[in-house]
GURO-993113 format. One record per residue: residue number from 1; residue in one letter; x, y, z of N, C-alpha, C, O in turn. Coordinates in steps of 0.05 Angstrom, whole numbers. Example, Ala and Ser with C-alpha at 12.3 -4.5 7.8 and 13.67 -1.06 7.14 Angstrom:
2
+-----+-----+--------+--------+--------+--------+--------+--------+--------+--------+--------+--------+--------+--------+
:   n : res :   n.px :   n.py :   n.pz :  ca.px :  ca.py :  ca.pz :   c.px :   c.py :   c.pz :   o.px :   o.py :   o.pz :
+-----+-----+--------+--------+--------+--------+--------+--------+--------+--------+--------+--------+--------+--------+
:   1 :   A :    264 :   -114 :    156 :    246 :    -90 :    156 :    264 :    -66 :    156 :    285 :    -66 :    169 :
:   2 :   S :    257 :    -45 :    142 :    273 :    -21 :    143 :    258 :      1 :    157 :    268 :     23 :    161 :
+-----+-----+--------+--------+--------+--------+--------+--------+--------+--------+--------+--------+--------+--------+
END
This chain:
97
+-----+-----+--------+--------+--------+--------+--------+--------+--------+--------+--------+--------+--------+--------+
:   n : res :   n.px :   n.py :   n.pz :  ca.px :  ca.py :  ca.pz :   c.px :   c.py :   c.pz :   o.px :   o.py :   o.pz :
+-----+-----+--------+--------+--------+--------+--------+--------+--------+--------+--------+--------+--------+--------+
:   1 :   M :  -2428 :   1341 :   4391 :  -2436 :   1372 :   4395 :  -2403 :   1390 :   4392 :  -2382 :   1387 :   4403 :
:   2 :   T :  -2417 :   1415 :   4363 :  -2401 :   1441 :   4359 :  -2395 :   1451 :   4382 :  -2408 :   1446 :   4403 :
:   3 :   E :  -2372 :   1470 :   4380 :  -2360 :   1486 :   4403 :  -2389 :   1509 :   4400 :  -2404 :   1512 :   4419 :
:   4 :   I :  -2393 :   1521 :   4377 :  -2423 :   1540 :   4382 :  -2452 :   1523 :   4399 :  -2469 :   1532 :   4414 :
:   5 :   E :  -2448 :   1498 :   4389 :  -2472 :   1481 :   4417 :  -2473 :   1486 :   4425 :  -2489 :   1505 :   4430 :
:   6 :   E :  -2446 :   1473 :   4448 :  -2425 :   1470 :   4475 :  -2433 :   1502 :   4491 :  -2442 :   1503 :   4514 :
:   7 :   Y :  -2424 :   1530 :   4471 :  -2423 :   1546 :   4483 :  -2458 :   1558 :   4483 :  -2462 :   1571 :   4504 :
:   8 :   N :  -2480 :   1557 :   4467 :  -2498 :   1564 :   4458 :  -2516 :   1549 :   4495 :  -2529 :   1560 :   4512 :
:   9 :   K :  -2507 :   1518 :   4491 :  -2514 :   1507 :   4518 :  -2505 :   1520 :   4548 :  -2518 :   1524 :   4568 :
:  10 :   A :  -2487 :   1523 :   4543 :  -2481 :   1544 :   4566 :  -2489 :   1564 :   4579 :  -2493 :   1566 :   4603 :
:  11 :   I :  -2491 :   1584 :   4555 :  -2510 :   1612 :   4567 :  -2541 :   1605 :   4576 :  -2555 :   1613 :   4594 :
:  12 :   I :  -2545 :   1588 :   4555 :  -2574 :   1571 :   4570 :  -2582 :   1570 :   4599 :  -2597 :   1582 :   4614 :
:  13 :   L :  -2561 :   1549 :   4598 :  -2560 :   1538 :   4632 :  -2555 :   1558 :   4654 :  -2561 :   1556 :   4677 :
:  14 :   Q :  -2536 :   1585 :   4634 :  -2531 :   1612 :   4659 :  -2548 :   1622 :   4655 :  -2543 :   1637 :   4674 :
:  15 :   I :  -2568 :   1632 :   4646 :  -2601 :   1640 :   4643 :  -2617 :   1623 :   4658 :  -2638 :   1632 :   4667 :
:  16 :   R :  -2610 :   1599 :   4663 :  -2645 :   1583 :   4678 :  -2635 :   1585 :   4702 :  -2653 :   1595 :   4716 :
:  17 :   D :  -2610 :   1580 :   4718 :  -2599 :   1601 :   4748 :  -2597 :   1613 :   4747 :  -2588 :   1611 :   4770 :
:  18 :   T :  -2593 :   1637 :   4742 :  -2598 :   1669 :   4738 :  -2635 :   1663 :   4745 :  -2642 :   1664 :   4768 :
:  19 :   F :  -2653 :   1657 :   4724 :  -2675 :   1661 :   4724 :  -2684 :   1641 :   4759 :  -2705 :   1641 :   4772 :
:  20 :   N :  -2663 :   1631 :   4763 :  -2684 :   1606 :   4790 :  -2673 :   1628 :   4818 :  -2685 :   1630 :   4839 :
:  21 :   Q :  -2657 :   1638 :   4814 :  -2639 :   1663 :   4827 :  -2664 :   1690 :   4835 :  -2667 :   1699 :   4858 :
:  22 :   C :  -2674 :   1697 :   4819 :  -2695 :   1717 :   4819 :  -2712 :   1721 :   4844 :  -2722 :   1741 :   4854 :
:  23 :   A :  -2711 :   1683 :   4853 :  -2732 :   1687 :   4879 :  -2752 :   1704 :   4878 :  -2754 :   1724 :   4892 :
:  24 :   N :  -2769 :   1697 :   4858 :  -2798 :   1695 :   4861 :  -2806 :   1736 :   4853 :  -2829 :   1746 :   4851 :
:  25 :   E :  -2775 :   1753 :   4849 :  -2788 :   1768 :   4837 :  -2792 :   1771 :   4817 :  -2777 :   1764 :   4799 :
:  26 :   A :  -2826 :   1786 :   4815 :  -2834 :   1788 :   4786 :  -2816 :   1811 :   4762 :  -2811 :   1803 :   4740 :
:  27 :   A :  -2809 :   1837 :   4770 :  -2792 :   1846 :   4756 :  -2762 :   1829 :   4742 :  -2757 :   1824 :   4718 :
:  28 :   C :  -2750 :   1823 :   4761 :  -2733 :   1801 :   4757 :  -2737 :   1787 :   4730 :  -2727 :   1791 :   4708 :
:  29 :   M :  -2764 :   1762 :   4740 :  -2761 :   1742 :   4719 :  -2778 :   1749 :   4691 :  -2781 :   1736 :   4670 :
:  30 :   K :  -2786 :   1776 :   4699 :  -2796 :   1792 :   4668 :  -2767 :   1801 :   4654 :  -2760 :   1796 :   4631 :
:  31 :   M :  -2755 :   1812 :   4669 :  -2728 :   1817 :   4647 :  -2719 :   1802 :   4638 :  -2710 :   1807 :   4615 :
:  32 :   I :  -2717 :   1775 :   4648 :  -2693 :   1746 :   4639 :  -2713 :   1740 :   4618 :  -2706 :   1736 :   4595 :
:  33 :   L :  -2740 :   1738 :   4626 :  -2757 :   1721 :   4604 :  -2759 :   1746 :   4575 :  -2766 :   1736 :   4553 :
:  34 :   D :  -2753 :   1776 :   4577 :  -2761 :   1782 :   4556 :  -2732 :   1787 :   4543 :  -2730 :   1800 :   4522 :
:  35 :   I :  -2706 :   1775 :   4560 :  -2681 :   1781 :   4535 :  -2688 :   1756 :   4526 :  -2691 :   1755 :   4501 :
:  36 :   S :  -2694 :   1731 :   4542 :  -2694 :   1706 :   4534 :  -2714 :   1704 :   4499 :  -2707 :   1690 :   4480 :
:  37 :   I :  -2731 :   1716 :   4498 :  -2752 :   1725 :   4484 :  -2745 :   1735 :   4454 :  -2752 :   1725 :   4432 :
:  38 :   E :  -2729 :   1755 :   4460 :  -2722 :   1768 :   4445 :  -2688 :   1748 :   4431 :  -2690 :   1742 :   4407 :
:  39 :   T :  -2671 :   1744 :   4440 :  -2667 :   1723 :   4437 :  -2666 :   1709 :   4417 :  -2650 :   1711 :   4399 :
:  40 :   R :  -2690 :   1689 :   4420 :  -2712 :   1669 :   4413 :  -2715 :   1669 :   4389 :  -2711 :   1650 :   4373 :
:  41 :   D :  -2728 :   1706 :   4382 :  -2731 :   1718 :   4362 :  -2711 :   1724 :   4339 :  -2716 :   1727 :   4315 :
:  42 :   K :  -2689 :   1726 :   4352 :  -2674 :   1740 :   4341 :  -2659 :   1708 :   4317 :  -2645 :   1711 :   4297 :
:  43 :   Y :  -2667 :   1688 :   4326 :  -2664 :   1661 :   4322 :  -2673 :   1649 :   4299 :  -2663 :   1638 :   4280 :
:  44 :   F :  -2692 :   1653 :   4306 :  -2712 :   1654 :   4288 :  -2712 :   1675 :   4264 :  -2722 :   1667 :   4243 :
:  45 :   E :  -2703 :   1697 :   4265 :  -2706 :   1709 :   4239 :  -2678 :   1705 :   4221 :  -2676 :   1710 :   4197 :
:  46 :   L :  -2657 :   1695 :   4240 :  -2629 :   1680 :   4230 :  -2646 :   1658 :   4211 :  -2643 :   1659 :   4187 :
:  47 :   R :  -2663 :   1636 :   4224 :  -2670 :   1608 :   4210 :  -2680 :   1610 :   4184 :  -2679 :   1594 :   4165 :
:  48 :   R :  -2695 :   1644 :   4186 :  -2719 :   1642 :   4162 :  -2696 :   1657 :   4138 :  -2692 :   1654 :   4114 :
:  49 :   S :  -2686 :   1673 :   4157 :  -2654 :   1683 :   4129 :  -2629 :   1662 :   4122 :  -2613 :   1664 :   4103 :
:  50 :   A :  -2631 :   1647 :   4138 :  -2614 :   1624 :   4128 :  -2624 :   1609 :   4107 :  -2609 :   1595 :   4094 :
:  51 :   A :  -2652 :   1611 :   4101 :  -2665 :   1590 :   4083 :  -2669 :   1591 :   4069 :  -2677 :   1572 :   4056 :
:  52 :   K :  -2665 :   1617 :   4060 :  -2662 :   1627 :   4026 :  -2644 :   1627 :   4011 :  -2650 :   1628 :   3987 :
:  53 :   I :  -2619 :   1625 :   4019 :  -2584 :   1618 :   4011 :  -2589 :   1587 :   4016 :  -2594 :   1581 :   4039 :
:  54 :   P :  -2589 :   1571 :   4000 :  -2582 :   1543 :   4000 :  -2551 :   1532 :   4020 :  -2550 :   1517 :   4039 :
:  55 :   V :  -2523 :   1549 :   4001 :  -2507 :   1537 :   4006 :  -2502 :   1549 :   4051 :  -2487 :   1542 :   4069 :
:  56 :   I :  -2529 :   1573 :   4050 :  -2524 :   1576 :   4086 :  -2536 :   1550 :   4104 :  -2530 :   1537 :   4124 :
:  57 :   E :  -2559 :   1551 :   4080 :  -2580 :   1521 :   4098 :  -2567 :   1500 :   4098 :  -2574 :   1483 :   4114 :
:  58 :   K :  -2549 :   1495 :   4087 :  -2535 :   1470 :   4078 :  -2511 :   1462 :   4101 :  -2507 :   1440 :   4112 :
:  59 :   L :  -2495 :   1490 :   4105 :  -2474 :   1496 :   4126 :  -2485 :   1496 :   4143 :  -2482 :   1475 :   4155 :
:  60 :   I :  -2499 :   1510 :   4152 :  -2507 :   1519 :   4187 :  -2542 :   1521 :   4193 :  -2556 :   1536 :   4207 :
:  61 :   G :  -2546 :   1505 :   4178 :  -2580 :   1501 :   4173 :  -2585 :   1481 :   4207 :  -2592 :   1493 :   4227 :
:  62 :   T :  -2583 :   1458 :   4207 :  -2587 :   1448 :   4222 :  -2579 :   1458 :   4249 :  -2596 :   1457 :   4267 :
:  63 :   I :  -2547 :   1470 :   4255 :  -2543 :   1488 :   4281 :  -2557 :   1499 :   4292 :  -2563 :   1500 :   4316 :
:  64 :   I :  -2567 :   1515 :   4265 :  -2591 :   1542 :   4277 :  -2621 :   1531 :   4289 :  -2632 :   1530 :   4312 :
:  65 :   E :  -2626 :   1527 :   4272 :  -2654 :   1510 :   4281 :  -2653 :   1490 :   4302 :  -2676 :   1485 :   4309 :
:  66 :   D :  -2633 :   1476 :   4317 :  -2633 :   1456 :   4337 :  -2621 :   1489 :   4364 :  -2626 :   1484 :   4388 :
:  67 :   T :  -2608 :   1514 :   4358 :  -2608 :   1531 :   4379 :  -2636 :   1545 :   4376 :  -2642 :   1556 :   4396 :
:  68 :   L :  -2649 :   1547 :   4361 :  -2679 :   1558 :   4354 :  -2695 :   1547 :   4377 :  -2712 :   1558 :   4391 :
:  69 :   M :  -2684 :   1516 :   4377 :  -2706 :   1495 :   4394 :  -2710 :   1501 :   4420 :  -2730 :   1505 :   4434 :
:  70 :   Q :  -2675 :   1502 :   4426 :  -2664 :   1505 :   4458 :  -2671 :   1530 :   4466 :  -2677 :   1533 :   4490 :
:  71 :   W :  -2671 :   1544 :   4454 :  -2683 :   1582 :   4460 :  -2718 :   1580 :   4466 :  -2730 :   1592 :   4484 :
:  72 :   D :  -2733 :   1559 :   4443 :  -2754 :   1563 :   4450 :  -2771 :   1552 :   4472 :  -2788 :   1563 :   4487 :
:  73 :   D :  -2759 :   1517 :   4471 :  -2753 :   1507 :   4497 :  -2757 :   1530 :   4522 :  -2777 :   1538 :   4534 :
:  74 :   L :  -2726 :   1538 :   4523 :  -2721 :   1556 :   4550 :  -2754 :   1583 :   4556 :  -2768 :   1587 :   4575 :
:  75 :   V :  -2755 :   1594 :   4528 :  -2778 :   1611 :   4538 :  -2804 :   1599 :   4550 :  -2815 :   1608 :   4570 :
:  76 :   E :  -2812 :   1577 :   4536 :  -2826 :   1558 :   4535 :  -2831 :   1561 :   4578 :  -2849 :   1573 :   4590 :
:  77 :   D :  -2808 :   1543 :   4590 :  -2803 :   1538 :   4618 :  -2805 :   1569 :   4628 :  -2822 :   1572 :   4646 :
:  78 :   L :  -2791 :   1593 :   4619 :  -2789 :   1624 :   4633 :  -2819 :   1623 :   4639 :  -2829 :   1622 :   4661 :
:  79 :   T :  -2834 :   1623 :   4607 :  -2858 :   1638 :   4611 :  -2878 :   1625 :   4632 :  -2891 :   1641 :   4645 :
:  80 :   I :  -2881 :   1595 :   4639 :  -2892 :   1575 :   4651 :  -2882 :   1590 :   4687 :  -2896 :   1601 :   4704 :
:  81 :   A :  -2863 :   1587 :   4687 :  -2848 :   1588 :   4717 :  -2854 :   1620 :   4726 :  -2860 :   1627 :   4748 :
:  82 :   S :  -2849 :   1638 :   4704 :  -2860 :   1671 :   4710 :  -2891 :   1686 :   4722 :  -2897 :   1706 :   4734 :
:  83 :   D :  -2908 :   1653 :   4705 :  -2940 :   1664 :   4718 :  -2947 :   1647 :   4748 :  -2943 :   1627 :   4761 :
:  84 :   P :  -2961 :   1673 :   4748 :  -2959 :   1671 :   4787 :  -2986 :   1645 :   4788 :  -2984 :   1624 :   4800 :
:  85 :   D :  -3011 :   1653 :   4772 :  -3020 :   1635 :   4763 :  -3015 :   1598 :   4763 :  -3023 :   1580 :   4778 :
:  86 :   I :  -3000 :   1598 :   4740 :  -2987 :   1572 :   4740 :  -2973 :   1556 :   4756 :  -2975 :   1532 :   4756 :
:  87 :   R :  -2950 :   1578 :   4776 :  -2941 :   1577 :   4798 :  -2952 :   1559 :   4825 :  -2946 :   1539 :   4838 :
:  88 :   A :  -2983 :   1589 :   4827 :  -3001 :   1578 :   4844 :  -3013 :   1540 :   4844 :  -3015 :   1523 :   4862 :
:  89 :   A :  -3019 :   1539 :   4807 :  -3023 :   1506 :   4805 :  -3007 :   1491 :   4809 :  -3016 :   1475 :   4825 :
:  90 :   L :  -2989 :   1487 :   4806 :  -2969 :   1472 :   4807 :  -2951 :   1464 :   4836 :  -2940 :   1444 :   4844 :
:  91 :   L :  -2956 :   1492 :   4845 :  -2955 :   1479 :   4888 :  -2977 :   1473 :   4891 :  -2977 :   1449 :   4892 :
:  92 :   Q :  -3002 :   1483 :   4894 :  -3019 :   1461 :   4897 :  -3029 :   1436 :   4887 :  -3048 :   1426 :   4899 :
:  93 :   I :  -3021 :   1425 :   4868 :  -3012 :   1389 :   4858 :  -2991 :   1382 :   4872 :  -2990 :   1362 :   4886 :
:  94 :   S :  -2966 :   1403 :   4870 :  -2937 :   1381 :   4900 :  -2948 :   1379 :   4925 :  -2938 :   1365 :   4943 :
:  95 :   A :  -2974 :   1394 :   4927 :  -2973 :   1392 :   4961 :  -3001 :   1382 :   4958 :  -3017 :   1391 :   4974 :
:  96 :   A :  -3011 :   1364 :   4938 :  -3027 :   1346 :   4938 :  -3019 :   1304 :   4939 :  -3027 :   1283 :   4948 :
:  97 :   V :  -2999 :   1316 :   4921 :  -2981 :   1296 :   4915 :  -2967 :   1282 :   4938 :  -2951 :   1264 :   4933 :
+-----+-----+--------+--------+--------+--------+--------+--------+--------+--------+--------+--------+--------+--------+
END
């Protein structure tokens, strides 16, 4: 794992921890989700730009793609976790088990 990948992983872990500390405060969860979406979108744009330049694509395309996938997973997780209807359904399921 490269230094960049380790740094990115640490950032995502910190965002998850911070999100979990929101204690179900909707404004807090939305703020973190919005920041995560914005960051993911920037990586998406970076990926598109890198794909246009073969030498850049060859040098860092895989790292950008992997990073984009991690941020996309984070956004998906935070979107689900911040949706009150989904959270209520998950609580019902876990209570029934």
